[in-house]
N, C-alpha and C positions, 0 to 999 in steps of 0.2 A: 794436558798443557799445550800440546800442539794445536788442538782444536781451538782453545782459548786465544792463542797467539794469532791464529788465522782469522778468527772473528775480529780481534782488535785491529789487525792489518786491514781487513775489509772495511771496517767502520772508518778508519783513518783515511783510506783512499776515497771513500764516499764523501767524507767531510771535505777533503781537498777539492773534489769535483764540484761540490755544491758551492764552495767559496769561489772557485774559478768561474763557474757559470754565473754567479752573482756579479762578479767583476765585469764579465762580458756584457751582461744585461745592463749594468750601470753605465757602461760606455756607449750603449746603443739605444738608450731610451729616447733620444732626440732632444730638441731644443725646448727650453722653458718658454712659456707664453711671454711675449714681449713685443713692443713696438720698435720698428727700425726706421731710420731716416730715408726719405725718398725725395730726390730732386727731380724737377720736371722741366723739359724744354719742348717747345713746339706749340703750334696754334690749335692743336686738338685737345690739349690738356692744360688749362691755365694753372699757374703756380699756386700751390696751396690746396689743390683738390685731391691729392693722393696721400695714401698712408700705407706703410708696410706692417704686416702682422706676421710674426714668426712664432710657430707653435708646432711641436712634435717634429714631423718630417716635412713641413710645408712652410714656404714663405709666400704669403698672399699679398697682392697689391690691390688696394681698394681705391676706386674713385667712380664718379657718377656715370659718365657715358663718354664714348669715343666713337664718332661716326663722321662720314662724309656724305652729303646730299647734293645732288646736282640736277637743276632744271635746265631744259634746252635753251640755248645751245652751249651750256657751260661745261667745263671740266673742273672739278673741285678736288683738291687734295687736302688731307688733314694729317698732321704729323704729331707724334707723341714719343719723346725720348725720355726714358726713365733711367735714373742712376740710384741704385739701392745699396745702402751700407749694410754690410753683414759682418758682425763681430762674432767669431767662433771662439767660445771659451776653452781654456785648457782642459785636456782630458778627452777631447773629441777628435775623431778622424772622419771627416765628412766628405761625401762625394755628391755633387749635383748631378742628377740623372735625367731630368726632363722639365720642360716648360709647357704648361697647358693653357689654352685660350680657345674661345669659341665665339661665334657671331652669326650674323644674318646678312644676306645680300638679296636685293631685288633689282633686276636689270631688265628694263623694257626692251622691246625690239629696237635694234639700232644702237644700243648702249653697251657698256662693259664696265667692269670694276676690278680693281687689283688690291691685294693685300701683300705688303712687303714687310718682313720682320728680320731684324738682325739681333742676335743674342751675343752679349759681350761679357768678358770677365777680365778685370784689371786693365780695361781699355782695349783689349784684343778681341776680335770676333771669334766666337766659339764654333767649331765644326758641329754639324748636326747629323743624326742618323736619318732624319726625315726632312722633307721639304717644308720649311716654315712659311713659305709663301703660297699664294693661290691667285688664279685668274678666273673671274666669273664672266662668262660670255652672255650674249644676248639671249633673253628668255629664261635665265636662271632666276629662281625665286625660292630660296630655301635656307635652312640653317646650315652652318658648317662647323667643324670641330677640328682642332689641332692639338695633338699630344706629341710634342717634338722631343725625341731623345737627343741629349747633348753629349758630346765627347769631351770630357774634362776630367783631369786627374783629381785626386783627393786634396782637400784642404786639411793639412796635417797640423792639428793643434794639440797633439798628444802631450807635449811638454810646455808649450807656451801659447797664449791666445794669439789669434791671427785676425787682422782686420782686412777686409776685402770689399770690392765694389762690383756688383753686377750691373749690367746695362741691358735694356731692351729698347731698341729703336724700331718704331712702327710707323708705317705710312699707309694710309687708305686713300685710294683714288677712285672717284666716281665720274664716269664720262656720259654726258647726255647730249653730245653734239648732234646726233641724228635720230633721237627718240621722238615719238609723237608729242604734240603740244599737251600741256596740262598733266604730264607725267613727270616722274623724276627717277633718277638712278640713285640707289642708296646702298651703302655698305657700312657695317658697324661691328664693333666688338661688344658682345653682350656680357652681362654679369653671370658668373658661375654660381650655382646654387650652393651657398654656404651659410653657416649660422652666424658669421661675423659681419655680414653686410655685402655690398655690391663689389665682388671681387672680379677683376678683369684678367689678371694673370696669376698663375700659381707656379712656383718653382719647387720641385720635389727633390728630396735628398735621401741618400742611403748612408747608413752609419757603419763604419768598419771598426773592429777592435784595434786598440792602440798596441 
């Protein structure tokens, strides 16, 4: 009888553990595939050229191209400010953890180029663990990559859905004031290799149990 009772208790405990694990897994499976609204400002990304795709642990921002090109003796700046609507459904506890973007710069002798990025949440600039900006000096000609950790608390939608706004403000500057004739300084953000199209920015999330 004691052996039977012990077996029943063990099976009950195992059943409860499985149920608990299933609940945690249900809470941490990520976002369902959906499109999210993106509003654009700036001369580098005309209105209507961007789209947001939310799937799993990633929010991807798609649009064709973003670059600054300067021939001597010009200095050219291109700006693109994104505002991305994110609706977190009830039952999720979500933490944004990083923003990923990459590109290419080609700087002839006498030139320079700059990348400046600000990440915002609910209108406030978000602290980062890594430098989101870069300066490319004379002679640089290569790809570059940024995977910037962000310091932001969780979006707690455990009981009620939460609507929020992410922002990414980007400015590219190409300087060709002193470069040789018939050359140009260029800097651009390239597309990330994904199955959903030309993605320029990716925001990654972690999911915590409610």
